[in-house]
N, C-alpha and C positions, 0 to 999 in steps of 0.2 A: 560635489562638496556637501557635507551634511548640514541640514538646517538645524540651528541650535534651539529652535522654538517649537519643536514637535510636542504635542500634548496627546494624551491617551484617553479615549472615552469608550464606553460600552457601545457596541455596534447598534443596538436598538435605539440609542439616544443620539447617534451620529446624524447630523443634519446634512452632510454632504452626500455625494453620489456613491452608492455601494455597488451598483450593477457593473460599472466600468472596471473597477479594480478586480471584482470577482471574475469577470470575463477574461481579464488579463492573466489572472492566476490560473484559470482553466487552460489557457493557451500554453503557459509555461509548463504546467504539469503534463499536458498531452505531448509536448515536445520531449519531455523526459521519459515518456513511455508509461504514463499513469493515466489511464482512460477515465474520462468523466462524460456523462451524457450531455447533449447539446443544451438541455434546459437547466443544467446545474446552476449557472449564475442566477437566473431568475428565481428558481426554487429556493436557493440558499439565501438570497436577499430577503425573500418573504419570511423564511424561518428565522432569520436574524432579527427582523423588525418585530416579529411576534414573540420573540424570546424562546422559540422552540429549539434554537441552536445558539449556544453562547458565542460571543465574539467581542473583540476589542479592535480599535482602530487607532493608529498613530498618524497624526497629521498636523500641519501647520495651521494656524488660525485662518479660516477661509480658503484653505488650500485642499488639494486632493489627498486621498489616503496614500501614505507612504509605507505603511506596514499593516498587515492584518494578522490576527490570531483567531482561529476558528476552533470550536470545541464541541464535540458531540458526546453525550453521556450514555453509557450502557451499564446500568446498575452502579457498581462501585468503581467502574473504570471510565476513563475519558480518552478519546481519540481525537487528534486535532491536526491542524496545519498552521504553521507560522511562515509568513512570506514577507520578504523585504524588497523594496524598490530603491532605485537610486535616489539619494537625498537622505538616507537613513544612516546614522552612525551605529553600527552593531553594538559597540561597547557601551553606548548610553541608551539610545532609543530602543535597540533590540532587547537589551537586558531589562529595561523598564517595561517593555511589552510583556515579556515572560513573567515578570514580577506581578503585573496587573492580572495576568491570567491565573497565577497561583492565588492571589488575594481574592479572586472572584469564584474560586472553587466551592461548591457545596461541601459541607463537612463530611458527608458520607463517601466522597470520592477518595480512594486510597492509592490509585495509580493512574498516571498519564503516559501516553505515547504520542509525541508530537513529531510529525514529519516537517522538515525544514527545507525551504526553497527560497530562491531569490532571483532577481533580474536587475542587474547583472549577477553572474554566478559567484564572483568573489565575496559578495556580502554573506553568503551562506557560511563559508569558511571563516569569515570574520566574526560571525556570531558564535560559531563553535569555539573559536579561540578565546573570545571574550568570556564565554561561559566558564572556562577553566580558571579564570582569575576572579570570578564573581563569588558572591556568598550563596548563590542558588545551588541546590543539591540535585543536579541532573546527571544521569549516566548518558554518555554519548554512544550510540550504536551506529556503526558505519555499514552502509549497504552499497551494492554496486548494481548499476544497470548493465545488462549484457544483451547483445543482439547478434543477428546474423542475417545475411541476405538469403533469398530463396530463389535459386536459379533452376528453372524447369529443365534446362539441359544437363544439369548435374545434381539430381536429387540425392539425398543421403541414402545409403544402402541400408535396408532393414536388417538388423541382426537376427539370427535364428532364435525362435522361442523355445524354451525348454518344453519337454513333453508334457502334454495335458493342459497347457495354457492356450487361451485363445482371446481374441479381441472382441469387444462389443461397444456400442455407442454409450458413452458415459451419461449422456442426457436421457437415456432410456430408464435410468435408475431413479428411484425416489430420492429427493434431497436428503432425507434423514439417513439413508444408507451411505451416500457420498460423504455427508458430514461426519458420521460416526467413524468411517475409515480415515478421513482427513484428520480428525482430532487425534486418533490413535497413532497415526503415522508420525506426528510431530512430538509426541510425548518422550521425554528423556533426551531430546536433542537440543541443539543450540537455539532453535526457534520455538521451543515449547512456550506457549502462552504469549507469543508475539502479538497475535490478533484476537485470540480467544482463550480464556482460562477455564471455561466449562463447556461441556458438550452442547448445552442449550445455546450458549453464545456462538459456538461454531456453526450450529444449525442456522441461526439467523444470518450469519455471514455467507454461508453457501447459498441459502435461499436468495439473498440479495444479489449475489453474482449470477445466479441462474435467471433472475428476473431482469438482468441487464443494468445493474447499478453502475458498472464500469464499462459497459459496452455489450452488444448482443453476443451471447454464446454462439460458438461455431460448432455445430453438431458434427460435421465431417472431420473436424480436426480436434475433437475432444474424445479420445478413446478411453475405454476402460479395459482392464485385463482380468480375465476370469480363470480360475483353476477348476478343471473338471474333477469331480469327486464321485464316489459311489452314491447313488441316489439321484433324485430328480433335479437338484439344484447345484449350480456351480458356486464357488466362493469368489466374491469380489475382493481382489488383492491390491488394486491400484488404479489410478486414473489421472488424466491430464485434462485441465479445463482451459480452452483457448477462447479468447474474446476478440471481437472486431473493434479495432481502434478507428480505422477508416478503410475505404475500399482497397488500399494497398498495404496496410500494416496491421498485423495482429499482435495481441498480447498474450503471453502465457501467464495465466493468473494463478495456477496451482498445479503442482506435480506431487503426487502422494503415492507411496508404496508402503504397505504394512511392514513393520520392522522384521518380522519373521521371514519375509520373502526377499530381503535385500541381498546383494552379493551375487545375484543370478543374471544381471543385465536387464532386469525387467524395467527399471526406470528409463534406461536408454531406449529400449524397445518401444515404450510408450511415447517417449519424446520424438523419436524418429517417425513413428506412425503419425503423430500430430503434424510434424513438419511436412511430411509427404501429402497430407490432406490439405494443408495450407497452400502448397505448391499447385496442387490440382485445382484449387479454387481461384488461383490467380494472384495470391498475395505475393508481394515482392520482398518484404522483410518482416521480422518478428523480434519483439523485445520481451524482456523479463527483468525482475529485480531479485537479488539474493543478498542475504546478510553476509558480512565479511567473516563472521564466526562459522558459517556453514561451509566448511571446506569441501565436504563430500558433495554437496550440491554444485559447487563451483566446478569440481572435477567432472561431474556428469555433464554439465552444460558445455564445458570446453570440449569434451569428447564428442558432442553433437554439433560442433562447429561454431559455438557462440564465443564471442570475444567481449572483453570489458570495454564499456563505452564511457562511463562517468561514475562518480561516487556521490553519495548523498548521506544525510544523517537523520537519525531519529533521536530525539531527546526524551529520555524516560525519567519520570519523577515518581518516587514512592513515598507516601506519607510517613511510614515508619522510619525511613532513612533521612528524612528532612529534619532540620532543626526547628524548634518551636517558632511559630510565627503569629502574627495578629489574627484575630478571628476572620473567617472567610466572609466575604460580602458578595452577594450575587450581583452581576452587572445589570 
């Protein structure tokens, strides 16, 4: 049952415990296949208390946090997480939390992408439904978690590579080269600008992944594909980045192939190469996320044995599409 007396406060002013709900949020996200390092709760709590990370908490007086909104800013964009626990009414408390987040935005922020999660699961859909009847101007982007088991007795068969293509370890390449290819690979498609709108933003994202922001990169399961050309250097045309979530489960964080080289089976060749590497290392299953609009990526993953596991949502807010509101107040 929802508590009718939830109030919302800035996380840095919240007098209750933040570490426990942050640890619970990490557990939920890891179960969904979204890796976070072990020290994420303590680091995030410190950043919230110091104001390095924006956050809001919904709670009853003297009670534990029942909902959290976290927001990191990168230039004019914000990326965040909204999480609800049992005891929250999505239509009132959840919408109020989103409204507090919008009111706390610095005026230079022009776009937000918020991942939504909950425990129990139905609260996430309840917030999505409530958003449709609210006055808040968010676009809802649906994404799907897909996974497959890794059976060493039945590894996927590698498709033949076209002539002059060969594999190499993706982690042997400089981050700037991987980031440039990754950014170019998504331009003009349904996921363009999903996580980075500029090459420099994309470089920071790739550098973070390579540094283990979402889990240690797995060298043996992160292949790159090269095209041999006349001259001393081959052309980098695609790569897969696999991360370790735990000793048994891996995450596919990125699959990128340059647009000019699609339609030749290169994406599947890279993906199968990654899966065979994971099997050789003893991983038992692997997960990834894909947006509903990216039908081509879903076909690729299904062809490599992945099946849909669950759905989730991203709430996107753009200042130019929102109705005028009261001035922003920092939390």
